[in-house]
C-alpha positions as CSV (number, residue, x, y, z in Angstrom):
1,M,-44.6,-85.4,15.5
2,K,-43.6,-88.8,14.0
3,S,-45.5,-87.9,10.9
4,L,-43.6,-84.7,10.6
5,I,-40.3,-86.5,11.0
6,C,-41.2,-89.1,8.4
7,R,-42.2,-86.4,5.9
8,T,-38.9,-84.6,6.5
9,H,-36.9,-87.7,5.9
10,L,-39.0,-88.4,2.6
11,V,-38.1,-84.9,1.3
12,V,-34.4,-85.3,2.0
13,A,-34.4,-88.7,0.4
14,L,-36.2,-87.3,-2.7
15,L,-33.8,-84.3,-2.9
16,S,-30.9,-86.8,-2.6
17,L,-32.2,-88.8,-5.6
18,L,-32.7,-85.7,-7.7
19,L,-29.3,-84.3,-7.0
20,T,-27.3,-87.4,-7.4
21,P,-27.2,-87.3,-11.3
22,V,-26.2,-83.6,-11.2
23,I,-23.4,-84.2,-8.8
24,T,-22.2,-87.1,-10.8
25,D,-22.2,-85.1,-14.0
26,I,-20.2,-82.3,-12.4
27,N,-17.7,-84.7,-11.1
28,S,-17.3,-86.3,-14.5
29,V,-16.7,-82.9,-16.1
30,L,-14.2,-81.8,-13.5
31,G,-12.4,-85.1,-14.0
32,Q,-11.6,-84.4,-17.6
33,D,-8.2,-83.0,-18.3
34,P,-8.5,-80.1,-20.8
35,A,-4.8,-80.6,-21.8
36,T,-5.8,-83.7,-23.7
37,T,-7.7,-81.6,-26.1
38,W,-4.6,-80.8,-28.0
39,D,-3.9,-84.3,-29.2
40,K,-6.7,-86.7,-28.0
41,P,-8.5,-88.2,-31.1
42,Q,-12.1,-87.6,-31.4
43,E,-14.7,-88.8,-33.9
44,V,-15.6,-85.9,-36.2
45,K,-17.9,-85.8,-39.3
46,R,-16.4,-84.2,-42.2
47,Q,-18.4,-81.5,-44.0
48,V,-18.2,-80.4,-47.8
49,K,-18.1,-76.7,-48.0
50,L,-18.0,-74.2,-50.7
51,R,-14.5,-72.8,-51.7
52,R,-12.7,-75.7,-50.1
53,R,-9.9,-77.9,-51.6
54,P,-9.0,-80.9,-49.6
55,R,-5.3,-81.9,-49.6
56,N,-6.3,-85.6,-49.4
57,K,-9.4,-87.5,-49.9
58,R,-12.0,-86.5,-47.4
59,P,-13.6,-89.4,-45.5
60,P,-17.1,-89.1,-44.2
61,V,-15.9,-89.6,-40.6
62,Q,-12.4,-89.5,-39.2
63,R,-10.7,-89.8,-35.8
64,S,-8.8,-86.6,-35.2
65,P,-8.2,-84.1,-32.4
66,L,-10.6,-81.3,-32.3
67,L,-9.3,-78.3,-34.2
68,T,-7.2,-76.2,-31.7
69,V,-5.1,-73.1,-32.2
70,Q,-2.7,-71.6,-29.7
71,Y,-1.7,-67.9,-29.9
72,R,0.5,-65.8,-27.8
73,V,2.1,-62.4,-27.9
74,L,5.8,-61.4,-27.6
75,I,6.4,-57.8,-26.6
76,R,9.3,-55.4,-26.7
77,R,8.5,-52.3,-24.7
78,A,9.5,-48.8,-25.4
79,D,12.2,-49.1,-22.6
80,G,13.8,-52.1,-24.5
81,T,12.6,-54.9,-22.2
82,Q,11.1,-57.9,-23.8
83,G,9.0,-60.7,-22.7
84,E,5.6,-62.5,-23.3
85,A,2.2,-60.8,-22.6
86,S,-1.3,-61.9,-22.5
87,I,-3.4,-61.1,-25.6
88,A,-5.7,-59.3,-23.2
89,T,-3.0,-56.8,-22.2
90,V,-3.6,-53.1,-22.8
91,F,-0.6,-52.2,-25.1
92,H,0.9,-48.8,-25.3
93,F,2.0,-46.5,-28.1
94,K,5.3,-47.7,-29.6
95,D,5.2,-51.2,-27.9
96,K,6.5,-53.7,-30.5
97,L,4.7,-57.0,-30.9
98,R,5.1,-60.4,-32.4
99,L,2.5,-63.3,-32.5
100,G,3.3,-66.9,-31.9
101,V,0.8,-69.1,-33.5
102,T,0.6,-72.9,-33.3
103,A,-1.9,-75.4,-34.6
104,N,-2.6,-78.9,-33.0
105,Q,-2.6,-80.7,-36.3
106,N,-1.8,-80.3,-40.0
107,G,-3.9,-77.9,-41.9
108,F,-4.2,-74.5,-43.5
109,L,-3.4,-71.4,-41.5
110,Y,-4.2,-67.8,-42.2
111,V,-3.5,-64.8,-40.1
112,I,-4.7,-61.3,-40.8
113,R,-4.3,-57.9,-39.1
114,Q,-7.1,-55.5,-39.7
115,K,-8.2,-52.0,-38.7
116,E,-11.9,-51.8,-38.3
117,G,-13.8,-51.4,-41.5
118,Q,-10.7,-51.6,-43.6
119,D,-9.0,-54.2,-45.8
120,G,-6.8,-56.5,-43.9
121,Q,-3.0,-57.1,-43.9
122,V,-2.0,-60.6,-44.6
123,M,0.5,-61.8,-41.9
124,F,0.5,-65.4,-42.8
125,P,1.2,-66.9,-45.4
126,D,4.4,-65.0,-45.7
127,S,7.0,-65.7,-48.4
128,R,9.7,-65.5,-45.6
129,I,8.1,-68.3,-43.4
130,N,7.5,-72.0,-44.2
131,N,8.6,-71.5,-47.8
132,G,5.7,-69.3,-48.4
133,E,3.2,-72.2,-47.8
134,N,0.3,-71.8,-45.5
135,Y,-0.1,-75.7,-45.1
136,V,1.4,-76.1,-41.6
137,S,2.4,-79.1,-39.5
138,R,1.2,-79.8,-36.0
139,N,3.0,-78.4,-33.0
140,Q,5.1,-76.0,-35.2
141,E,5.0,-72.5,-33.9
142,F,5.3,-69.6,-36.4
143,I,6.5,-66.2,-35.2
144,L,5.0,-63.3,-36.9
145,P,6.7,-61.3,-38.3
146,P,9.7,-63.6,-38.4
147,V,12.8,-62.9,-36.3
148,N,15.5,-61.2,-38.4
149,C,13.1,-60.6,-41.2
150,T,15.3,-57.9,-42.6
151,S,18.9,-56.7,-42.1
152,N,17.5,-54.5,-39.3
153,P,16.0,-56.5,-36.4
154,D,14.2,-53.4,-35.3
155,D,11.9,-53.8,-38.4
156,C,10.8,-57.3,-37.4
157,W,8.0,-56.2,-35.1
158,Y,4.6,-54.7,-35.4
159,E,4.6,-51.3,-33.6
160,V,1.5,-50.4,-31.7
161,N,0.3,-47.0,-33.2
162,N,-1.7,-44.2,-31.7
163,D,-4.6,-44.3,-34.3
164,P,-8.1,-44.2,-33.0
165,E,-9.3,-47.1,-35.1
166,K,-9.8,-50.4,-33.4
167,E,-7.5,-53.2,-34.6
168,F,-7.9,-56.9,-34.7
169,F,-5.9,-60.1,-35.4
170,I,-7.9,-62.7,-37.3
171,F,-7.0,-66.4,-37.1
172,V,-8.3,-68.9,-39.6
173,F,-7.3,-72.6,-39.3
174,S,-8.9,-75.0,-41.7
175,R,-8.6,-78.7,-42.4
176,D,-9.0,-77.9,-46.2
177,Q,-7.5,-75.1,-48.2
178,I,-9.9,-72.1,-48.5
179,T,-9.5,-71.1,-52.1
180,D,-10.5,-67.4,-51.9
181,L,-8.1,-66.7,-49.0
182,P,-4.4,-66.1,-49.8
183,N,-2.6,-69.3,-50.3
184,T,0.4,-70.4,-52.4
185,P,-0.4,-68.8,-55.7
186,G,-3.1,-70.8,-57.5
187,S,-5.6,-70.4,-60.3
188,S,-7.4,-67.4,-59.0
189,E,-6.0,-64.1,-60.1
190,A,-7.7,-62.3,-57.2
191,V,-6.0,-64.6,-54.7
192,K,-2.6,-64.1,-56.6
193,D,-3.0,-60.3,-56.4
194,A,-3.9,-60.5,-52.6
195,L,-0.9,-62.7,-51.8
196,A,1.5,-60.5,-53.9
197,Q,0.2,-57.2,-52.2
198,G,-0.3,-58.6,-48.7
199,I,-3.9,-57.3,-48.7
200,L,-7.2,-59.1,-48.1
201,K,-10.5,-57.3,-49.0
202,R,-12.7,-56.3,-46.2
203,E,-15.7,-57.9,-47.8
204,V,-14.0,-61.3,-47.9
205,I,-13.0,-60.9,-44.2
206,E,-16.5,-60.0,-43.2
207,S,-18.1,-62.8,-45.1
208,Y,-16.0,-65.4,-43.2
209,L,-16.5,-63.7,-39.8
210,K,-20.3,-63.9,-40.5
211,S,-20.0,-67.6,-41.3
212,A,-18.3,-68.4,-38.0
213,R,-20.3,-70.0,-35.3
214,L,-18.9,-68.7,-32.1
215,Q,-20.9,-71.0,-30.0
216,D,-18.8,-73.9,-31.6
217,Y,-15.6,-72.4,-30.0
218,K,-14.1,-72.9,-26.6
219,F,-11.7,-70.2,-25.3
220,R,-9.3,-71.1,-22.5
221,D,-5.8,-70.4,-21.2
222,R,-3.2,-73.0,-22.2
223,P,-3.3,-75.7,-19.6
224,A,0.1,-76.1,-17.8
225,N,0.5,-79.8,-18.6
226,A,-0.4,-79.5,-22.3
227,K,1.8,-80.8,-25.0
228,S,1.6,-77.7,-27.1
229,P,4.6,-75.3,-27.1
230,P,5.3,-74.0,-23.5
231,S,4.1,-70.6,-22.8
232,R,3.0,-68.7,-19.7
233,Y,0.2,-66.5,-21.4
234,A,-0.9,-68.5,-24.4
235,A,-4.5,-68.8,-25.2
236,W,-6.3,-71.6,-26.9
237,V,-9.4,-71.7,-29.1
238,T,-11.0,-75.1,-29.9
239,N,-13.8,-75.9,-32.3
240,I,-15.8,-78.3,-30.0
241,N,-18.5,-79.1,-32.6
242,R,-17.8,-82.7,-33.8
243,A,-20.5,-82.5,-36.4
244,D,-18.7,-79.6,-38.1
245,N,-15.2,-79.4,-37.1
246,E,-13.8,-78.1,-40.4
247,E,-12.4,-74.7,-39.4
248,I,-11.7,-72.1,-36.8
249,I,-12.4,-68.4,-37.6
250,I,-12.0,-65.9,-34.8
251,R,-11.2,-62.2,-34.5
252,V,-9.2,-61.1,-31.5
253,P,-9.0,-57.4,-30.6
254,L,-5.7,-55.6,-30.0
255,N,-6.3,-53.7,-26.9
256,K,-4.3,-50.4,-27.0
257,R,-4.3,-47.3,-24.9
258,R,-4.5,-44.2,-27.1
259,E,-2.2,-41.5,-25.7
260,T,-2.2,-37.8,-26.1
261,N,0.8,-35.5,-27.1
262,Q,2.6,-38.3,-28.8
263,Q,4.6,-37.8,-31.9
């Protein structure tokens, strides 16, 4: 009997030793405040990539917050009520939407709206916003389309249609300018044409989406105590790869309910 008790105590002790590192690790993770992601400097290795133009000299390593983008949806419903909605909301025919987009540091922002399999509509840069520049400052929220974009405020929304095609918002945020995406007009005639027409070719969109490493991205709701612009339903995406923290490239679906007998 004593032998059985001793063996039992030995097993418990061994299990305790095995579990201690796990429990310690979990506690250390839970002790981290995700809100600090927005502005806490990290050591990141800079990478040289094709079709990139740095605004300043690129150091091999720099201390900088991990790239993070906050995005949210503003809605005006068919009954005229307005508010904020989650990007995961199922939207209805004739709902009117705006996007609010904020970056956690200076960099180059691109926002595209695309129907599946088609060319994309450039939402940002926009000649009516930020002097037409897509180089943005940290903590500055951009509303797309801009409020009072025309003499008729009703035109300053994206209206949810009843088309069967899937629709997406594509967010690209980069430390360096991406030369074959629409920027302030530069040397590329193709880029100039795209910026003038507000169109980005499907092939260009697909090439960048394929290059994105989704395993490098962390998606979460905005922490309540974060230093980004306040919002009830905002979402964050963070590039958590310190060895390649050059950009964020994501495609977010617009969830819409197709309705019958609508005109």
